[in-house]
Structure formats: C-alpha cells, structure tokens
Backbone as JSON, one array per atom type, in Angstrom:
{
  "sequence": "XXXXXXXXXXXXXXXXXXXXXXXXXXXXXXXXXXXXXXXXXXXXXXXXXXXXXXXXXXXXXXXXXXXXXXXXXXXXXXXXXXXXXXXXXXXXXXXXXXXXXXXXXXXXXXXXXXXXXXXXXX",
  "N": [[-19.55, -46.07, -2.17], [-19.73, -45.86, -4.99], [-22.51, -45.65, -5.37], [-23.01, -43.16, -4.26], [-21.68, -41.5, -6.08], [-23.21, -41.94, -8.4], [-25.71, -41.0, -7.53], [-25.06, -38.3, -7.01], [-24.32, -37.53, -9.58], [-26.79, -37.76, -10.9], [-28.26, -35.77, -9.59], [-26.83, -33.47, -10.35], [-27.21, -33.59, -13.12], [-29.97, -33.23, -13.18], [-30.18, -30.55, -12.26], [-28.85, -29.22, -14.34], [-30.57, -29.7, -16.49], [-32.69, -28.21, -15.7], [-32.45, -25.61, -16.41], [-33.55, -22.68, -18.1], [-33.77, -22.26, -21.51], [-33.11, -19.83, -23.82], [-33.41, -18.61, -27.03], [-32.8, -16.17, -29.37], [-33.36, -14.37, -32.35], [-32.56, -11.51, -34.17], [-33.47, -9.34, -36.74], [-32.71, -6.53, -38.39], [-34.77, -4.37, -40.2], [-36.08, -2.27, -42.77], [-36.72, 0.98, -41.56], [-34.18, 2.79, -39.81], [-33.58, 3.19, -36.33], [-32.8, 4.78, -33.23], [-31.46, 2.97, -30.49], [-33.27, 2.13, -27.51], [-33.44, 2.21, -23.87], [-33.14, -1.06, -22.31], [-35.34, -1.62, -20.69], [-37.48, -0.15, -21.65], [-40.78, 1.24, -22.28], [-42.95, -0.64, -24.14], [-45.42, -1.49, -26.42], [-47.4, -4.41, -26.9], [-48.95, -5.91, -29.6], [-51.3, -8.18, -29.99], [-53.72, -9.33, -31.06], [-54.65, -7.52, -32.98], [-53.45, -5.13, -35.37], [-51.66, -2.0, -34.83], [-53.63, 1.01, -34.47], [-52.97, 3.33, -35.96], [-50.68, 4.79, -38.42], [-47.53, 3.12, -38.99], [-44.01, 2.26, -38.87], [-41.87, -0.31, -39.98], [-39.27, -1.72, -38.1], [-37.83, -4.01, -37.64], [-37.5, -7.65, -37.47], [-38.18, -10.14, -35.06], [-37.4, -13.21, -33.65], [-38.11, -15.53, -31.23], [-37.31, -18.21, -29.04], [-38.24, -20.11, -26.33], [-37.41, -22.49, -23.95], [-38.06, -24.94, -21.45], [-37.44, -27.3, -18.87], [-40.04, -29.16, -17.69], [-40.3, -30.55, -15.23], [-38.44, -29.42, -13.58], [-38.94, -26.69, -12.84], [-41.32, -25.97, -13.93], [-43.69, -25.19, -16.59], [-43.07, -23.24, -19.56], [-44.02, -19.87, -19.75], [-46.01, -17.67, -21.74], [-45.55, -14.98, -21.29], [-42.83, -14.88, -20.65], [-41.55, -15.14, -23.12], [-42.55, -12.82, -24.29], [-41.31, -10.89, -22.7], [-38.64, -11.16, -23.49], [-38.96, -10.38, -26.17], [-39.73, -7.71, -25.78], [-37.34, -6.58, -24.72], [-35.59, -6.88, -26.92], [-37.0, -5.46, -28.83], [-36.92, -2.87, -27.75], [-34.2, -2.46, -28.01], [-34.03, -2.16, -30.75], [-35.21, 0.25, -31.0], [-37.96, 0.41, -30.94], [-41.53, 1.16, -30.63], [-43.6, -0.5, -30.47], [-44.71, -3.94, -30.73], [-45.68, -6.29, -33.0], [-47.29, -9.29, -32.82], [-46.65, -11.93, -34.83], [-46.81, -14.72, -35.1], [-47.36, -17.57, -33.03], [-46.21, -20.48, -31.43], [-46.84, -23.05, -29.23], [-45.53, -25.79, -27.58], [-45.16, -29.15, -26.25], [-42.74, -31.46, -25.49], [-41.84, -34.49, -24.48], [-40.49, -34.0, -21.36], [-40.09, -31.33, -21.72], [-41.11, -27.96, -22.26], [-42.06, -25.64, -24.77], [-42.01, -22.42, -26.23], [-42.43, -20.59, -29.09], [-42.01, -17.63, -30.77], [-42.75, -15.34, -33.33], [-42.22, -12.06, -34.4], [-42.9, -8.59, -35.3], [-41.14, -5.65, -35.05], [-42.02, -2.32, -34.45], [-42.26, 1.23, -35.16], [-44.39, 3.58, -34.09], [-46.54, 6.06, -35.63], [-46.33, 9.48, -34.78]],
  "CA": [[-18.96, -44.93, -2.83], [-20.27, -45.81, -6.34], [-23.88, -45.18, -5.29], [-22.93, -41.73, -4.0], [-21.32, -40.85, -7.34], [-24.37, -42.03, -9.29], [-26.7, -40.08, -6.99], [-24.57, -36.95, -7.24], [-24.41, -37.29, -11.02], [-28.2, -37.56, -11.23], [-28.66, -34.45, -9.08], [-26.21, -32.46, -11.22], [-27.92, -33.68, -14.39], [-31.28, -32.6, -12.96], [-30.02, -29.09, -12.21], [-28.5, -28.74, -15.67], [-31.74, -29.75, -17.36], [-33.69, -27.28, -15.18], [-32.22, -24.28, -16.95], [-34.38, -22.19, -19.18], [-32.97, -21.99, -22.69], [-33.73, -18.79, -24.64], [-32.69, -18.32, -28.26], [-33.48, -15.07, -30.05], [-32.74, -13.85, -33.57], [-33.05, -10.17, -34.5], [-33.1, -8.88, -38.08], [-33.11, -5.14, -38.61], [-35.36, -4.18, -41.53], [-36.77, -0.99, -42.93], [-36.23, 2.23, -41.01], [-33.22, 2.75, -38.69], [-33.97, 3.98, -35.16], [-31.85, 4.69, -32.11], [-31.83, 2.02, -29.43], [-33.81, 2.65, -26.25], [-33.03, 1.35, -22.74], [-33.74, -2.4, -22.35], [-36.59, -1.67, -19.94], [-38.4, 0.87, -22.15], [-42.18, 0.84, -22.4], [-43.23, -1.03, -25.52], [-46.73, -2.13, -26.47], [-47.49, -5.64, -27.69], [-50.2, -6.05, -30.33], [-51.5, -9.63, -30.17], [-54.88, -9.67, -31.88], [-54.84, -6.56, -34.07], [-52.34, -4.22, -35.61], [-51.9, -0.69, -34.24], [-54.66, 1.75, -35.19], [-52.45, 4.36, -36.84], [-49.55, 4.4, -39.26], [-46.31, 2.69, -38.31], [-42.89, 1.86, -39.71], [-41.22, -1.54, -39.54], [-37.87, -1.57, -37.73], [-37.15, -5.29, -37.69], [-38.18, -8.89, -37.14], [-37.58, -10.84, -33.93], [-37.87, -14.58, -33.45], [-37.59, -16.02, -29.95], [-37.69, -19.57, -28.64], [-37.97, -20.34, -24.91], [-37.59, -23.91, -23.6], [-37.79, -25.24, -20.05], [-37.77, -28.63, -18.39], [-41.26, -29.04, -16.89], [-40.15, -31.1, -13.88], [-37.51, -28.63, -12.78], [-39.21, -25.27, -13.0], [-42.63, -25.72, -14.52], [-43.76, -24.92, -18.01], [-42.75, -21.9, -20.04], [-45.17, -18.98, -19.87], [-45.92, -16.78, -22.89], [-44.99, -13.7, -20.83], [-41.37, -14.97, -20.71], [-41.17, -14.83, -24.5], [-42.86, -11.41, -24.5], [-40.27, -10.09, -22.05], [-37.49, -11.2, -24.4], [-39.31, -9.55, -27.32], [-39.69, -6.31, -25.34], [-35.94, -6.16, -24.64], [-35.04, -6.77, -28.27], [-37.72, -4.36, -29.48], [-36.34, -1.62, -27.23], [-32.88, -2.36, -28.62], [-34.2, -1.69, -32.12], [-35.82, 1.57, -30.95], [-39.38, 0.27, -31.23], [-42.63, 1.59, -29.76], [-44.56, -1.59, -30.4], [-44.36, -5.24, -31.29], [-46.83, -7.02, -33.55], [-47.06, -10.74, -32.77], [-47.0, -12.52, -36.12], [-47.15, -16.14, -34.98], [-46.94, -18.2, -31.77], [-46.37, -21.93, -31.32], [-46.55, -23.6, -27.9], [-45.47, -27.25, -27.68], [-44.57, -29.94, -25.18], [-42.07, -32.65, -25.99], [-41.43, -35.22, -23.28], [-40.6, -33.15, -20.18], [-39.77, -29.95, -22.08], [-42.15, -27.11, -22.84], [-41.46, -24.69, -25.7], [-42.8, -21.36, -26.85], [-41.71, -20.0, -30.21], [-42.77, -16.45, -31.19], [-42.24, -14.5, -34.4], [-42.84, -10.76, -34.21], [-42.42, -7.45, -36.05], [-40.93, -4.47, -34.2], [-42.48, -1.15, -35.2], [-42.27, 2.57, -34.57], [-45.71, 4.14, -34.44], [-46.58, 7.47, -36.04], [-46.56, 10.39, -33.65]],
  "C": [[-19.52, -44.77, -4.25], [-21.69, -45.28, -6.36], [-23.92, -43.67, -5.06], [-22.61, -40.96, -5.28], [-22.5, -40.84, -8.31], [-25.44, -41.04, -8.84], [-26.32, -38.63, -7.24], [-24.66, -36.59, -8.72], [-25.85, -37.02, -11.45], [-28.69, -36.19, -10.76], [-28.1, -33.36, -9.97], [-26.91, -32.44, -12.57], [-29.29, -33.01, -14.28], [-31.2, -31.09, -12.94], [-29.68, -28.53, -13.58], [-29.7, -28.72, -16.6], [-32.82, -28.78, -16.91], [-33.56, -25.9, -15.8], [-33.22, -23.94, -18.04], [-33.44, -21.82, -20.32], [-33.72, -20.99, -23.55], [-32.83, -18.53, -25.84], [-33.47, -17.25, -29.01], [-32.66, -14.61, -31.25], [-33.39, -12.5, -33.88], [-32.54, -9.8, -35.88], [-33.62, -7.46, -38.24], [-33.63, -5.03, -40.04], [-35.96, -2.78, -41.6], [-36.02, 0.17, -42.32], [-35.24, 1.99, -39.87], [-33.74, 3.63, -37.57], [-32.92, 3.79, -34.08], [-32.37, 3.73, -31.06], [-32.35, 2.77, -28.21], [-33.3, 1.76, -25.12], [-33.78, 0.01, -22.78], [-35.1, -2.5, -21.66], [-37.58, -0.6, -20.39], [-39.82, 0.32, -22.2], [-42.46, 0.56, -23.87], [-44.53, -1.84, -25.52], [-46.69, -3.38, -27.35], [-48.88, -5.73, -28.29], [-50.37, -7.53, -30.67], [-52.58, -9.94, -31.21], [-55.03, -8.76, -33.11], [-53.59, -5.7, -34.21], [-52.66, -2.86, -35.01], [-52.87, 0.12, -35.1], [-54.12, 2.78, -36.19], [-51.32, 3.88, -37.71], [-48.35, 3.99, -38.41], [-45.27, 2.3, -39.34], [-42.27, 0.59, -39.13], [-39.74, -1.27, -39.28], [-37.11, -2.9, -37.82], [-38.07, -6.45, -37.36], [-37.43, -9.56, -35.99], [-38.23, -12.21, -33.84], [-37.27, -15.07, -32.14], [-38.15, -17.39, -29.63], [-37.27, -19.76, -27.18], [-38.31, -21.79, -24.6], [-37.26, -24.1, -22.13], [-38.2, -26.68, -19.77], [-38.93, -28.5, -17.41], [-41.06, -29.48, -15.45], [-39.24, -30.27, -12.99], [-37.73, -27.14, -13.01], [-40.55, -24.96, -13.63], [-42.55, -25.44, -16.01], [-43.4, -23.48, -18.33], [-44.05, -21.12, -20.16], [-44.94, -18.02, -21.04], [-45.29, -15.44, -22.5], [-43.45, -13.71, -20.85], [-40.86, -14.63, -22.11], [-41.43, -13.36, -24.79], [-41.8, -10.51, -23.86], [-39.01, -10.03, -22.91], [-37.75, -10.32, -25.62], [-39.25, -8.06, -26.96], [-38.24, -5.79, -25.3], [-35.34, -5.95, -26.03], [-35.7, -5.64, -29.04], [-37.2, -3.0, -29.04], [-34.96, -1.4, -27.85], [-32.92, -1.88, -30.06], [-34.82, -0.29, -32.16], [-37.32, 1.56, -31.17], [-40.31, 0.86, -30.18], [-43.62, 0.45, -29.54], [-44.03, -2.85, -31.06], [-45.65, -5.89, -31.75], [-46.48, -8.5, -33.52], [-47.56, -11.34, -34.07], [-47.48, -13.96, -35.98], [-46.59, -16.68, -33.67], [-47.19, -19.7, -31.87], [-45.97, -22.33, -29.91], [-46.6, -25.12, -28.02], [-44.9, -27.85, -26.41], [-43.99, -31.18, -25.82], [-41.4, -33.32, -24.8], [-41.56, -34.29, -22.08], [-40.3, -31.69, -20.47], [-40.96, -29.22, -22.66], [-41.43, -26.03, -23.66], [-42.48, -23.63, -26.08], [-41.9, -20.71, -27.89], [-42.57, -18.84, -30.72], [-42.02, -15.71, -32.28], [-42.96, -13.17, -34.3], [-42.17, -9.71, -35.09], [-42.3, -6.27, -35.08], [-41.24, -3.24, -35.03], [-42.22, 0.14, -34.42], [-43.57, 3.21, -35.06], [-45.58, 5.6, -34.84], [-46.92, 8.35, -34.86], [-47.5, 11.49, -34.05]]
}
C-alpha cells in the first residue's frame, strides 16, 4: 500500500510540474487606444523597427517556463502569442521586440521577452 501511495504521488508531482507557466506584465504608456479583439492581426518586428511613423502604446514583458521532460522546451512562438494577445488588448498594430532571453535551468526551459506595443501611422 505504501509503494502505491509513493508511485501515485510521483505521478501527480510529474503532472503538476508539466504545466506551462506564463507570467506577463503590461504597462500602458504614451497614447491611449481602444482595445481590439484578442485574436486581432498584429505584426511583430524582430530585427528592425517599422518603416513609417508610429506611436508607443505600452510595454509588455512576458516570461514562459515549461518542464522539458513533461512537454518539451518552450518555443519562442508561445511568447509571441502572449505578446500578440496583450498587444491587441492595448489596441496595437505592431510589436517591437526589445530583448529576448532563452535559458535552461535543470529540466526547465524559459523564454523571457520584453517588447513595445505600437500603433503605426496610417
């Protein structure tokens, strides 16, 4: 009976550590804009800033963590999806990626992204 409890406890612990943990902070800055639907189309600028004028709507910082053994490593696209949702919530047309850090610590993988949400000139 004791072995069954230990085995069950280990299985439960494994499932709990398999969860993806997402933490996001949003700071509205600059111009106010009306929120858009969470699934709006929003462009991500990774290497260069947008070609035309734009206004800053806010800053978003997101951290995604996952246990490697129970779901694989975190993919950058997961962090981008979180940024898109938050950017749409601020009324943005685009997101400028300011900084990205990808790390592995023991069995956990992490992606931390800092970004600026913008509204492009029309």
